[in-house]
N, C-alpha and C positions, 0 to 999 in steps of 0.2 A: 777482158776483167782479168786481173793475174790470178793466178790460183796460188791459194796459201798452203804452207807444208802443216801449219798447225793451225788451232783454234783462234780465235779470236783473241781470246785472253793470251794466248802464246805469242802472237804475231811475229812467227818464225818465217822467214822467208830467204830464197835463194840467194838473193839480189838485191841491193840497195842501189839506186840510180838515181843520180843527179845533176843538173847543168844550172850554168847562168844563160844570160838572152842568147850570146853568141852559139851554145852548145844546146840550144833547145832543141831543133829538128834533129840533130843527128841522137839526141838522146831518145827520142821518138821512136826514131827507126831502131836504135839497139834495143831499145822494150820492146816493140813489135816483134826483132828478131827472138830474143831472149823466150818470150811467150809462146811464140811460135813454136820455138822447142820444149815446151812444157815447163818451163824455169817460172818459180813463183819471183813476183818484181814487186818492190816495194820503191814507189817514184816518189821522193821525199821533194819535188819541185825542182826548175820552179814548173808553173803549168800556163804561164802567157809568155810572152815575148816581151815583158818590161825588163828594163834595164836593173839588173843587180850586181853584187860582189861575187864573187866566188868564195867567200870563207865561209860565212853560214850554212851552207849548202855540201861545203868539202868537210866541215864540223860534223854535219849532221849525218852525213853518213858515215864519217869515219867513227862516230861514237855508235850508231848503228852496228857495225860490225866487229867493233873491239867490246860490246857487251854480249855480243853472239846472238843479236837479234837477227841479224842476216849474215849469211855465210861469207858473202863477199860484196865488194862496192866498185860500181862504174862511174865516175866524173867526167863530164865533158865540159870544157871552155873551150874559147878561140884557140889558144894553143895546147891546154893539159898543163901549162905550169903551174899558173894561181892555184889549181885545183891539188894538183899535188903537193903545192907547197902548205896548201891549207890542212888536207887530211893528213901528213906526215907530223902536223901537229899536235895530234892524237896520240896516246899513249896507246901503244900494242898496234898502231898502223904501219904498214910498209905499203907504202902507195908508190907505184912506178910509171913515170910518163913513159908510153909505148906510142913509137911512131910507123912502126914497121910489123913482119909478122917475127922477126929476129928479136927484135925488143920485147915484143910480148912473150917469147919461149921461154926468151933469159928471165924475164921478171918472174916468171914462176918456177923454172928449173932451176935457177941459181940461187933466187932472192926469194921464193916463196909470198910473192907480193900477193895481199888480199886485197886492195884495191887497183884498179889503173884507172888511169888517166889518160884522156885523148882529146887532140885539141882538131875542133871542127872545122878551122879555117886553115889545117895544115894536113888534115886526109880527107880524100874523098871518101864518100860513104862506104862502099863498098871494100876498100883498105880497112877502115875502122872496125865493120864486120867482121872481118877476117882476121884482125887483132883479138880481138874478143874470142873469136873462136878457136884462134891458136892458145890464148892465154886459158881457156878451158879445158883443152886438150890434154896440155902439158902436166907432169907430175914434177913437184918439187924432188931433187936429188939428195935426199936427207941424208944419204949414208957422206955424201963426197960435202956437202955445204951446212950440215947442222952447225959445226962451228962458227960459220959466218952469222947465222942467225943468233947464235947464243952473242957473240960479240956486240950483235948491236942492241942485245939486250942491255949486256954490260952499260952501254952507252946510254940508252935512254933513262935506265935504272939511276945510273951516276947524277945525268941531268936533271932529272927530278928531285933530287934528294938536295942539288946543289941550289935547285929552286926553292925550295923549301927551306932550308938555311938561310937565304938571302932575306926571305919574307920573315923571319924570328931575329934578323939582326935589326 
């Protein structure tokens, strides 16, 4: 059973995790690893091997992280690509596709990724866990890369304004 950070009402967790059917087994293994490290984990699904698309799961994890109910998110599908694309549609999410320790390190150090996406059909279980471990260990190099994140925020805000303007036409 995952350990909670706050009361039921607060629903604050360290991690939101989710997968589609292709990533189910790896998600379960990652969840096991995180709980073994004393991390509070909220599993948003799927909870069976039934075939599902990545969109709803990626959106759910993205929204939990964006709203601050979870500190970080981990998404798993066959390649990690679909989850990354879906999560990055959520305002405030910086989801990175990680396929080795180098990409996991840079996802955090250079880009302050708040969600990582992994491919169960691409990574072995050990490498996937090592990616998670590396991402958690690294710190964002704020002094060097804060301007990069600020520019991403400008793009995100501009895109949202354009979307709202088009709806009003």
